[in-house]
N, C-alpha and C positions, 0 to 999 in steps of 0.2 A: 504494500499500499504506500502510495506517495502522498504526502501532505505538503503542498506547495505554498509559497508566499506567506508563510507563518514565521513570525519572529520568535526565537527562543529567548525566554525571559529568565529561566533558571532551571536548576536540576538538583536532585538529591539521589544519593546511592545508599542502599541498604543491603543487608545480607541476602535479601530475596530478590533484589533487582534495582532498576533505576526508574525514577519518576521524573519526567520532563514536563516543564510548564511552558507552553507556547501561547501566542496571542490567539490561537484557535482552540485552546483547551489543554488537557493533559494527555500525556502519552506514557504508558507503562511498558517496560521491556526488561529482559533478563540482563542485557548488557547494552553498552552504548559506545560509539565512536565519536570523539570530539575532534572534528576536523573543520573548524570555523575560520581558518585563515586569519585575517586581521582582527576578527572578533574573538579569537581564542583567548587573549589576555583578559577579556571581560568575563568569559564563561569559565575560566580556570585562573582566578587571580593569584593563586599560589604559585603559578608559573610565570606571572607577568614579568618578573625580573629577568627572564630568559628571552623575552620576546619584545622586539622593537619594531613598530610599524612605521615604514618609510614611504613617502610619497614619490612616485616615479612619473615621468612624463614621456609620452611618445609623440613623434612628429611626422607628418607627411608633407614633404617639401616638393614644390611644383618642379616639373621637368621642363628645363629651358631648351635644351637640345640633346641630341643623342638618345632619343626615347628607345630605340631598338636595343641599345647597349644595356639600359636599365632593365629592360625586360628579360634580358638573358643573364643577369647577375645571379650568382648563388646567394644564399644566406651567408652573411659575413660578420666577422668581428675584427676590427681594426685597432690594434693597439699602437698608439702613436706617442707614447711616453711612459715613464717609469712610475710617476706618481699617481696616486688614487684618482680615479675619474678621467684619465687620459686615454680614453678609448671610446669607440662608438660601435654600435652593431646596426645592421639593416637587413632589408629584405628586397627582393626584386619587385618590380612594378606589376604586381599581380592584377591590379585593376585597370591596367591599361595606361596609356600615356596621360590621360586626364586624371588619373587617380593618385599621382604623385608617388614618391618613394618614402617608405616608412623607415625612420632612423631614430635612434635613442642612445642614451648612455645611462649610467646608474649614479645616483647621488645619495649619500648617506650622511647621517649626523644630526638631522632634525626630525626626531619622532613626531608622529602625528596620531590623531584619533580617527578611526574609520567613520565615526559618527559625524565629525565636523570638518573632515579634510576638505581642503579647497580644491574643487573639481575644475575651477576656471584655470586656464593657462594664460599667463600675463605676456604682453608683447616683449618685455625685457627677457623673459625666458626663452622665447622664440629666437630673438636676436642673439642671445647668448649662445644657444645651441648651434645656430648656424655659423656664427663667427669662430667659435672654439673648436668645432668638430667637422663641419661640413664644407665650409667655403673653400678651403685649399686642398681638400681631398676628393671631393665629388663635384668637380667644376660644372657638370652638366645640370646641376640643380640650382635653382633660383632661391633667393631669400624668402620668397612668398610661401607661406605655410598654409596649405589647403585645409588641414584639420589637425587637431591634436586630441590627446586622450590622457587621462590620469589613471594609473593604477597603484596598487599598494603591494609592497613587499613586507612580508612578516619575517624578520631577520633574527637568527640566534647569534650569540656571541661568537661562534666559530663558523657561521654561515652554513652549517649542516642541518640535517633534518632532525625532528624528534619523532620517533615511532616507538612507543613504549606504552606500558600499563601505567595508569595514573599512580602516583606514589602513595596515595591514600585509599584507592579504591581499585581492586583487581578486576572489577567488572566494567571498568571504563578504560578505553584505549585512547591515548593521545596521538593524533596524526597531524603533524605539522611539517609536511614536505615542502619547505618554504624556501625563503631567501632568493626567490626569483627564478629558480631552476628546477622546481619540483616536477613540472609537467613532463620533463624529459624521461622521468623515471616512474611514471604513473603505473605501468603494468607491474613492476616489481613492488612498488609501495602498496598497490591494491592487494597483491598476494600476501604481503606481510600482515597487513591489517586484517584480512580475512582470517589468516591463520591465528593471529593473536586473539581475535574474538571467539573463535571456535575452540582453541586449545590452550590459550595462554602462552604459547611459544611459537617460534617460526623455524622453518627449514632454511631460510636464508640468514646469513650472518648479518645481524643488525647492531652489532656491538658499537659501531661508530655512531648509531642514532639513539642510544639509551640516554635517559636522563641523568644517569649516574656519572656521566663524563664531566658534568658541570659541578663546580663547587656549590655548596648550599649557600643561600643568602645569609649575609651577616646578621646576627641577632639584633633586635631593636634595643636602644639604651634602656636599661632597667628590666629588660625581659629575661627569660630563662637562658642559661648558659650551659 
């Protein structure tokens, strides 16, 4: 059964199962997978210190000339410096000459909230992207941005995934295949998550994705030691 377009408000776990509260009512289940992307810190606040939500922008720049060349491009990543953020990635002109070429980079350091993230892309962001990454490397593209889009990365301290049982509830699986590259590994991630739900273990080595690789958060002043 699929229940779509319902906001998850909260959940509780007991020995007998999991109770999930949504905007459409309650759901009872024996176990649960928490795979909420940038909303995971809200639904699992005990893990919030491990998850930073970062705003990322994608741009489609107009093709000024050499449209056939951009149609034949492979998907690419262009490293043009050794410092953080000195690279861009892009795709061929899959929508034809009038659709532009999609390019982007990654920017970290300013966490945001998925509820209030700024979805508008400012003119200075477009100009900055073009001048810093596109202008001298893809001369067939013009500075005219046909469209832009904002997405969210849910980033861990080591940029790796979290695929593990909840530290306090063994009937809850945490699945955060995140940091902007999870989609490439979706088949293996899905297999791991399914095995965890059914048996509590996996046939695939997921030691690199366990929560135990992170140091526990520092105790609050005056709290237990």
